PyMOL CGO cylinders between C-alpha atoms (Angstrom):
from pymol import cmd
from pymol.cgo import CYLINDER

trace = [
    CYLINDER, 37.19, 13.01, 23.42, 36.42, 15.79, 25.64, 0.3, 1, 1, 1, 1, 1, 1,
    CYLINDER, 36.42, 15.79, 25.64, 38.22, 17.40, 28.67, 0.3, 1, 1, 1, 1, 1, 1,
    CYLINDER, 38.22, 17.40, 28.67, 36.41, 15.03, 31.32, 0.3, 1, 1, 1, 1, 1, 1,
    CYLINDER, 36.41, 15.03, 31.32, 36.91, 11.97, 29.41, 0.3, 1, 1, 1, 1, 1, 1,
    CYLINDER, 36.91, 11.97, 29.41, 40.68, 12.77, 29.15, 0.3, 1, 1, 1, 1, 1, 1,
    CYLINDER, 40.68, 12.77, 29.15, 40.82, 13.02, 32.98, 0.3, 1, 1, 1, 1, 1, 1,
    CYLINDER, 40.82, 13.02, 32.98, 39.56, 9.41, 33.28, 0.3, 1, 1, 1, 1, 1, 1,
    CYLINDER, 39.56, 9.41, 33.28, 42.38, 7.87, 30.87, 0.3, 1, 1, 1, 1, 1, 1,
    CYLINDER, 42.38, 7.87, 30.87, 45.26, 5.84, 32.09, 0.3, 1, 1, 1, 1, 1, 1,
    CYLINDER, 45.26, 5.84, 32.09, 48.56, 7.24, 32.06, 0.3, 1, 1, 1, 1, 1, 1,
    CYLINDER, 48.56, 7.24, 32.06, 50.74, 4.94, 30.26, 0.3, 1, 1, 1, 1, 1, 1,
    CYLINDER, 50.74, 4.94, 30.26, 54.22, 6.68, 30.59, 0.3, 1, 1, 1, 1, 1, 1,
    CYLINDER, 54.22, 6.68, 30.59, 55.46, 10.27, 30.51, 0.3, 1, 1, 1, 1, 1, 1,
    CYLINDER, 55.46, 10.27, 30.51, 57.45, 12.19, 27.93, 0.3, 1, 1, 1, 1, 1, 1,
    CYLINDER, 57.45, 12.19, 27.93, 59.93, 14.56, 29.08, 0.3, 1, 1, 1, 1, 1, 1,
    CYLINDER, 59.93, 14.56, 29.08, 62.12, 17.45, 27.27, 0.3, 1, 1, 1, 1, 1, 1,
    CYLINDER, 62.12, 17.45, 27.27, 65.49, 17.10, 28.36, 0.3, 1, 1, 1, 1, 1, 1,
    CYLINDER, 65.49, 17.10, 28.36, 67.81, 20.24, 28.66, 0.3, 1, 1, 1, 1, 1, 1,
    CYLINDER, 67.81, 20.24, 28.66, 69.55, 19.02, 25.44, 0.3, 1, 1, 1, 1, 1, 1,
    CYLINDER, 69.55, 19.02, 25.44, 66.34, 19.23, 23.34, 0.3, 1, 1, 1, 1, 1, 1,
    CYLINDER, 66.34, 19.23, 23.34, 65.43, 15.50, 23.18, 0.3, 1, 1, 1, 1, 1, 1,
    CYLINDER, 65.43, 15.50, 23.18, 61.91, 14.41, 23.97, 0.3, 1, 1, 1, 1, 1, 1,
    CYLINDER, 61.91, 14.41, 23.97, 62.33, 11.13, 25.84, 0.3, 1, 1, 1, 1, 1, 1,
    CYLINDER, 62.33, 11.13, 25.84, 59.78, 8.73, 26.85, 0.3, 1, 1, 1, 1, 1, 1,
    CYLINDER, 59.78, 8.73, 26.85, 59.72, 6.63, 30.28, 0.3, 1, 1, 1, 1, 1, 1,
    CYLINDER, 59.72, 6.63, 30.28, 57.09, 4.00, 31.23, 0.3, 1, 1, 1, 1, 1, 1,
    CYLINDER, 57.09, 4.00, 31.23, 54.82, 4.96, 34.04, 0.3, 1, 1, 1, 1, 1, 1,
    CYLINDER, 54.82, 4.96, 34.04, 56.58, 2.85, 36.73, 0.3, 1, 1, 1, 1, 1, 1,
    CYLINDER, 56.58, 2.85, 36.73, 56.15, 3.39, 40.42, 0.3, 1, 1, 1, 1, 1, 1,
    CYLINDER, 56.15, 3.39, 40.42, 57.58, 6.79, 41.10, 0.3, 1, 1, 1, 1, 1, 1,
    CYLINDER, 57.58, 6.79, 41.10, 59.09, 7.65, 37.70, 0.3, 1, 1, 1, 1, 1, 1,
    CYLINDER, 59.09, 7.65, 37.70, 57.25, 10.86, 37.29, 0.3, 1, 1, 1, 1, 1, 1,
    CYLINDER, 57.25, 10.86, 37.29, 58.57, 11.98, 40.72, 0.3, 1, 1, 1, 1, 1, 1,
    CYLINDER, 58.57, 11.98, 40.72, 62.10, 11.38, 39.44, 0.3, 1, 1, 1, 1, 1, 1,
    CYLINDER, 62.10, 11.38, 39.44, 61.44, 13.32, 36.14, 0.3, 1, 1, 1, 1, 1, 1,
    CYLINDER, 61.44, 13.32, 36.14, 59.95, 16.28, 37.96, 0.3, 1, 1, 1, 1, 1, 1,
    CYLINDER, 59.95, 16.28, 37.96, 62.70, 16.44, 40.68, 0.3, 1, 1, 1, 1, 1, 1,
    CYLINDER, 62.70, 16.44, 40.68, 65.60, 16.24, 37.97, 0.3, 1, 1, 1, 1, 1, 1,
    CYLINDER, 65.60, 16.24, 37.97, 67.46, 19.36, 36.88, 0.3, 1, 1, 1, 1, 1, 1,
    CYLINDER, 67.46, 19.36, 36.88, 67.89, 17.73, 33.53, 0.3, 1, 1, 1, 1, 1, 1,
    CYLINDER, 67.89, 17.73, 33.53, 64.02, 17.74, 32.51, 0.3, 1, 1, 1, 1, 1, 1,
    CYLINDER, 64.02, 17.74, 32.51, 62.76, 21.17, 31.42, 0.3, 1, 1, 1, 1, 1, 1,
    CYLINDER, 62.76, 21.17, 31.42, 58.91, 19.81, 31.07, 0.3, 1, 1, 1, 1, 1, 1,
    CYLINDER, 58.91, 19.81, 31.07, 57.02, 16.91, 31.08, 0.3, 1, 1, 1, 1, 1, 1,
    CYLINDER, 57.02, 16.91, 31.08, 53.88, 15.44, 29.71, 0.3, 1, 1, 1, 1, 1, 1,
    CYLINDER, 53.88, 15.44, 29.71, 51.63, 12.42, 30.56, 0.3, 1, 1, 1, 1, 1, 1,
    CYLINDER, 51.63, 12.42, 30.56, 51.08, 10.06, 27.64, 0.3, 1, 1, 1, 1, 1, 1,
    CYLINDER, 51.08, 10.06, 27.64, 48.15, 7.79, 26.54, 0.3, 1, 1, 1, 1, 1, 1,
    CYLINDER, 48.15, 7.79, 26.54, 48.30, 6.56, 23.27, 0.3, 1, 1, 1, 1, 1, 1,
    CYLINDER, 48.30, 6.56, 23.27, 44.41, 6.80, 22.73, 0.3, 1, 1, 1, 1, 1, 1,
    CYLINDER, 44.41, 6.80, 22.73, 44.49, 10.37, 23.62, 0.3, 1, 1, 1, 1, 1, 1,
    CYLINDER, 44.49, 10.37, 23.62, 44.75, 12.66, 20.39, 0.3, 1, 1, 1, 1, 1, 1,
    CYLINDER, 44.75, 12.66, 20.39, 44.92, 15.74, 21.97, 0.3, 1, 1, 1, 1, 1, 1,
    CYLINDER, 44.92, 15.74, 21.97, 47.60, 14.72, 24.31, 0.3, 1, 1, 1, 1, 1, 1,
    CYLINDER, 47.60, 14.72, 24.31, 49.88, 13.72, 21.49, 0.3, 1, 1, 1, 1, 1, 1,
    CYLINDER, 49.88, 13.72, 21.49, 49.22, 16.90, 19.67, 0.3, 1, 1, 1, 1, 1, 1,
    CYLINDER, 49.22, 16.90, 19.67, 50.06, 18.79, 23.19, 0.3, 1, 1, 1, 1, 1, 1,
    CYLINDER, 50.06, 18.79, 23.19, 53.33, 16.96, 23.43, 0.3, 1, 1, 1, 1, 1, 1,
    CYLINDER, 53.33, 16.96, 23.43, 54.53, 18.09, 19.52, 0.3, 1, 1, 1, 1, 1, 1,
    CYLINDER, 54.53, 18.09, 19.52, 53.35, 21.39, 19.75, 0.3, 1, 1, 1, 1, 1, 1,
    CYLINDER, 53.35, 21.39, 19.75, 54.37, 22.33, 23.16, 0.3, 1, 1, 1, 1, 1, 1,
    CYLINDER, 54.37, 22.33, 23.16, 57.55, 20.61, 22.77, 0.3, 1, 1, 1, 1, 1, 1,
    CYLINDER, 57.55, 20.61, 22.77, 58.43, 22.20, 19.43, 0.3, 1, 1, 1, 1, 1, 1,
    CYLINDER, 58.43, 22.20, 19.43, 57.57, 25.50, 20.92, 0.3, 1, 1, 1, 1, 1, 1,
    CYLINDER, 57.57, 25.50, 20.92, 60.16, 25.20, 23.64, 0.3, 1, 1, 1, 1, 1, 1,
    CYLINDER, 60.16, 25.20, 23.64, 62.78, 23.98, 21.20, 0.3, 1, 1, 1, 1, 1, 1,
    CYLINDER, 62.78, 23.98, 21.20, 62.79, 20.26, 21.33, 0.3, 1, 1, 1, 1, 1, 1,
    CYLINDER, 62.79, 20.26, 21.33, 64.90, 18.57, 18.51, 0.3, 1, 1, 1, 1, 1, 1,
    CYLINDER, 64.90, 18.57, 18.51, 62.66, 19.14, 15.44, 0.3, 1, 1, 1, 1, 1, 1,
    CYLINDER, 62.66, 19.14, 15.44, 63.56, 15.84, 13.82, 0.3, 1, 1, 1, 1, 1, 1,
    CYLINDER, 63.56, 15.84, 13.82, 62.33, 13.97, 16.96, 0.3, 1, 1, 1, 1, 1, 1,
    CYLINDER, 62.33, 13.97, 16.96, 59.13, 16.04, 17.19, 0.3, 1, 1, 1, 1, 1, 1,
    CYLINDER, 59.13, 16.04, 17.19, 58.49, 15.35, 13.35, 0.3, 1, 1, 1, 1, 1, 1,
    CYLINDER, 58.49, 15.35, 13.35, 59.13, 11.45, 14.12, 0.3, 1, 1, 1, 1, 1, 1,
    CYLINDER, 59.13, 11.45, 14.12, 56.91, 11.43, 16.83, 0.3, 1, 1, 1, 1, 1, 1,
    CYLINDER, 56.91, 11.43, 16.83, 54.06, 13.54, 14.69, 0.3, 1, 1, 1, 1, 1, 1,
    CYLINDER, 54.06, 13.54, 14.69, 54.26, 10.88, 12.17, 0.3, 1, 1, 1, 1, 1, 1,
    CYLINDER, 54.26, 10.88, 12.17, 54.18, 8.06, 14.51, 0.3, 1, 1, 1, 1, 1, 1,
    CYLINDER, 54.18, 8.06, 14.51, 50.83, 9.57, 15.95, 0.3, 1, 1, 1, 1, 1, 1,
    CYLINDER, 50.83, 9.57, 15.95, 49.52, 10.91, 12.78, 0.3, 1, 1, 1, 1, 1, 1,
    CYLINDER, 49.52, 10.91, 12.78, 49.89, 14.63, 13.77, 0.3, 1, 1, 1, 1, 1, 1,
    CYLINDER, 49.89, 14.63, 13.77, 49.85, 15.92, 10.08, 0.3, 1, 1, 1, 1, 1, 1,
    CYLINDER, 49.85, 15.92, 10.08, 48.18, 19.00, 8.49, 0.3, 1, 1, 1, 1, 1, 1,
    CYLINDER, 48.18, 19.00, 8.49, 44.97, 16.95, 7.86, 0.3, 1, 1, 1, 1, 1, 1,
    CYLINDER, 44.97, 16.95, 7.86, 44.68, 15.76, 11.49, 0.3, 1, 1, 1, 1, 1, 1,
    CYLINDER, 44.68, 15.76, 11.49, 45.62, 19.35, 12.50, 0.3, 1, 1, 1, 1, 1, 1,
    CYLINDER, 45.62, 19.35, 12.50, 42.27, 20.64, 11.24, 0.3, 1, 1, 1, 1, 1, 1,
    CYLINDER, 42.27, 20.64, 11.24, 40.55, 18.30, 14.06, 0.3, 1, 1, 1, 1, 1, 1,
    CYLINDER, 40.55, 18.30, 14.06, 43.17, 19.52, 16.80, 0.3, 1, 1, 1, 1, 1, 1,
    CYLINDER, 43.17, 19.52, 16.80, 42.44, 23.02, 15.90, 0.3, 1, 1, 1, 1, 1, 1,
    CYLINDER, 42.44, 23.02, 15.90, 38.77, 22.57, 15.95, 0.3, 1, 1, 1, 1, 1, 1,
    CYLINDER, 38.77, 22.57, 15.95, 39.16, 21.05, 19.38, 0.3, 1, 1, 1, 1, 1, 1,
    CYLINDER, 39.16, 21.05, 19.38, 41.20, 24.25, 20.37, 0.3, 1, 1, 1, 1, 1, 1,
    CYLINDER, 41.20, 24.25, 20.37, 38.76, 26.66, 18.68, 0.3, 1, 1, 1, 1, 1, 1,
    CYLINDER, 38.76, 26.66, 18.68, 41.66, 28.20, 16.65, 0.3, 1, 1, 1, 1, 1, 1,
    CYLINDER, 41.66, 28.20, 16.65, 42.07, 29.13, 13.17, 0.3, 1, 1, 1, 1, 1, 1,
    CYLINDER, 42.07, 29.13, 13.17, 44.19, 27.74, 10.71, 0.3, 1, 1, 1, 1, 1, 1,
    CYLINDER, 44.19, 27.74, 10.71, 44.83, 29.26, 7.50, 0.3, 1, 1, 1, 1, 1, 1,
    CYLINDER, 44.83, 29.26, 7.50, 47.51, 29.87, 4.70, 0.3, 1, 1, 1, 1, 1, 1,
    CYLINDER, 47.51, 29.87, 4.70, 49.12, 33.18, 4.54, 0.3, 1, 1, 1, 1, 1, 1,
    CYLINDER, 49.12, 33.18, 4.54, 51.45, 33.76, 1.44, 0.3, 1, 1, 1, 1, 1, 1,
    CYLINDER, 51.45, 33.76, 1.44, 53.89, 30.85, 1.54, 0.3, 1, 1, 1, 1, 1, 1,
    CYLINDER, 53.89, 30.85, 1.54, 53.29, 30.13, 5.18, 0.3, 1, 1, 1, 1, 1, 1,
    CYLINDER, 53.29, 30.13, 5.18, 50.69, 28.01, 7.24, 0.3, 1, 1, 1, 1, 1, 1,
    CYLINDER, 50.69, 28.01, 7.24, 49.05, 30.06, 10.01, 0.3, 1, 1, 1, 1, 1, 1,
    CYLINDER, 49.05, 30.06, 10.01, 47.41, 29.49, 13.27, 0.3, 1, 1, 1, 1, 1, 1,
    CYLINDER, 47.41, 29.49, 13.27, 45.45, 32.18, 14.87, 0.3, 1, 1, 1, 1, 1, 1,
    CYLINDER, 45.45, 32.18, 14.87, 44.01, 32.58, 18.25, 0.3, 1, 1, 1, 1, 1, 1,
    CYLINDER, 44.01, 32.58, 18.25, 40.28, 32.35, 18.75, 0.3, 1, 1, 1, 1, 1, 1,
    CYLINDER, 40.28, 32.35, 18.75, 39.61, 35.96, 19.03, 0.3, 1, 1, 1, 1, 1, 1,
    CYLINDER, 39.61, 35.96, 19.03, 41.82, 36.94, 16.13, 0.3, 1, 1, 1, 1, 1, 1,
    CYLINDER, 41.82, 36.94, 16.13, 41.28, 40.58, 14.67, 0.3, 1, 1, 1, 1, 1, 1,
    CYLINDER, 41.28, 40.58, 14.67, 44.52, 41.13, 12.74, 0.3, 1, 1, 1, 1, 1, 1,
    CYLINDER, 44.52, 41.13, 12.74, 48.14, 40.95, 12.95, 0.3, 1, 1, 1, 1, 1, 1,
    CYLINDER, 48.14, 40.95, 12.95, 48.72, 44.13, 14.62, 0.3, 1, 1, 1, 1, 1, 1,
    CYLINDER, 48.72, 44.13, 14.62, 46.16, 43.51, 17.41, 0.3, 1, 1, 1, 1, 1, 1,
    CYLINDER, 46.16, 43.51, 17.41, 46.23, 39.55, 17.67, 0.3, 1, 1, 1, 1, 1, 1,
    CYLINDER, 46.23, 39.55, 17.67, 48.59, 36.82, 18.13, 0.3, 1, 1, 1, 1, 1, 1,
    CYLINDER, 48.59, 36.82, 18.13, 49.51, 34.50, 15.44, 0.3, 1, 1, 1, 1, 1, 1,
    CYLINDER, 49.51, 34.50, 15.44, 51.78, 31.67, 14.60, 0.3, 1, 1, 1, 1, 1, 1,
    CYLINDER, 51.78, 31.67, 14.60, 53.65, 30.90, 11.31, 0.3, 1, 1, 1, 1, 1, 1,
    CYLINDER, 53.65, 30.90, 11.31, 55.52, 27.84, 9.97, 0.3, 1, 1, 1, 1, 1, 1,
    CYLINDER, 55.52, 27.84, 9.97, 55.93, 25.40, 6.84, 0.3, 1, 1, 1, 1, 1, 1,
    CYLINDER, 55.93, 25.40, 6.84, 53.13, 22.91, 8.57, 0.3, 1, 1, 1, 1, 1, 1,
    CYLINDER, 53.13, 22.91, 8.57, 50.42, 23.48, 10.70, 0.3, 1, 1, 1, 1, 1, 1,
    CYLINDER, 50.42, 23.48, 10.70, 52.38, 21.86, 13.70, 0.3, 1, 1, 1, 1, 1, 1,
    CYLINDER, 52.38, 21.86, 13.70, 54.76, 24.53, 13.34, 0.3, 1, 1, 1, 1, 1, 1,
    CYLINDER, 54.76, 24.53, 13.34, 52.50, 27.26, 12.83, 0.3, 1, 1, 1, 1, 1, 1,
    CYLINDER, 52.50, 27.26, 12.83, 50.59, 26.09, 16.24, 0.3, 1, 1, 1, 1, 1, 1,
    CYLINDER, 50.59, 26.09, 16.24, 54.18, 25.58, 17.92, 0.3, 1, 1, 1, 1, 1, 1,
    CYLINDER, 54.18, 25.58, 17.92, 54.73, 29.32, 17.11, 0.3, 1, 1, 1, 1, 1, 1,
    CYLINDER, 54.73, 29.32, 17.11, 51.32, 30.48, 18.32, 0.3, 1, 1, 1, 1, 1, 1,
    CYLINDER, 51.32, 30.48, 18.32, 52.04, 28.34, 21.63, 0.3, 1, 1, 1, 1, 1, 1,
    CYLINDER, 52.04, 28.34, 21.63, 55.48, 30.24, 22.00, 0.3, 1, 1, 1, 1, 1, 1,
    CYLINDER, 55.48, 30.24, 22.00, 53.77, 33.73, 21.20, 0.3, 1, 1, 1, 1, 1, 1,
    CYLINDER, 53.77, 33.73, 21.20, 51.01, 33.14, 23.64, 0.3, 1, 1, 1, 1, 1, 1,
    CYLINDER, 51.01, 33.14, 23.64, 53.73, 32.86, 26.24, 0.3, 1, 1, 1, 1, 1, 1,
    CYLINDER, 53.73, 32.86, 26.24, 53.83, 29.30, 26.72, 0.3, 1, 1, 1, 1, 1, 1,
    CYLINDER, 53.83, 29.30, 26.72, 56.91, 28.39, 29.34, 0.3, 1, 1, 1, 1, 1, 1,
    CYLINDER, 56.91, 28.39, 29.34, 56.46, 24.54, 29.99, 0.3, 1, 1, 1, 1, 1, 1,
    CYLINDER, 56.46, 24.54, 29.99, 56.95, 23.15, 33.36, 0.3, 1, 1, 1, 1, 1, 1,
    CYLINDER, 56.95, 23.15, 33.36, 56.76, 20.20, 35.32, 0.3, 1, 1, 1, 1, 1, 1,
    CYLINDER, 56.76, 20.20, 35.32, 53.37, 20.14, 36.93, 0.3, 1, 1, 1, 1, 1, 1,
    CYLINDER, 53.37, 20.14, 36.93, 51.12, 23.05, 37.43, 0.3, 1, 1, 1, 1, 1, 1,
    CYLINDER, 51.12, 23.05, 37.43, 51.92, 24.84, 34.25, 0.3, 1, 1, 1, 1, 1, 1,
    CYLINDER, 51.92, 24.84, 34.25, 49.65, 26.35, 31.44, 0.3, 1, 1, 1, 1, 1, 1,
    CYLINDER, 49.65, 26.35, 31.44, 49.32, 24.44, 28.51, 0.3, 1, 1, 1, 1, 1, 1,
    CYLINDER, 49.32, 24.44, 28.51, 48.57, 25.39, 24.99, 0.3, 1, 1, 1, 1, 1, 1,
    CYLINDER, 48.57, 25.39, 24.99, 44.98, 24.33, 25.40, 0.3, 1, 1, 1, 1, 1, 1,
    CYLINDER, 44.98, 24.33, 25.40, 44.61, 26.58, 28.51, 0.3, 1, 1, 1, 1, 1, 1,
    CYLINDER, 44.61, 26.58, 28.51, 46.37, 29.51, 26.92, 0.3, 1, 1, 1, 1, 1, 1,
    CYLINDER, 46.37, 29.51, 26.92, 43.83, 29.25, 23.78, 0.3, 1, 1, 1, 1, 1, 1,
    CYLINDER, 43.83, 29.25, 23.78, 40.88, 29.12, 26.27, 0.3, 1, 1, 1, 1, 1, 1,
    CYLINDER, 40.88, 29.12, 26.27, 42.10, 32.26, 27.76, 0.3, 1, 1, 1, 1, 1, 1,
    CYLINDER, 42.10, 32.26, 27.76, 41.84, 34.19, 24.29, 0.3, 1, 1, 1, 1, 1, 1,
]
cmd.load_cgo(trace, "trace")
């Protein structure tokens, strides 16, 4: 699914990162997004559409990069099939490179030169490596008009 197709999808609900580190889902009921956006207990939020693969990856990568409960992130990743095999598809979509460096998985920005000059991320899984890259690219989260991992990769 390309970026234009994603804009035409229906939002089924919202995931948000609670200040306690939990990723919580709320169905898209009238006004629920405003309640989440206005809450001091929500650090960041994401729209959810079960058919949007990049949206699922965005939630788990960005959530993990912001310190979401790792067990909850892994639970959602497993539920949505966001594994090392599917990570290759997501990395192709973002135009980032996935690699193995020693004992670690590695995610590199599109214009990667070397570790001294370029941003990269590392982890035991490609999800963890992409979350580390997301964090290293400066992802801060937010409730509406914020950068996404995808937009930060586009800037590379």
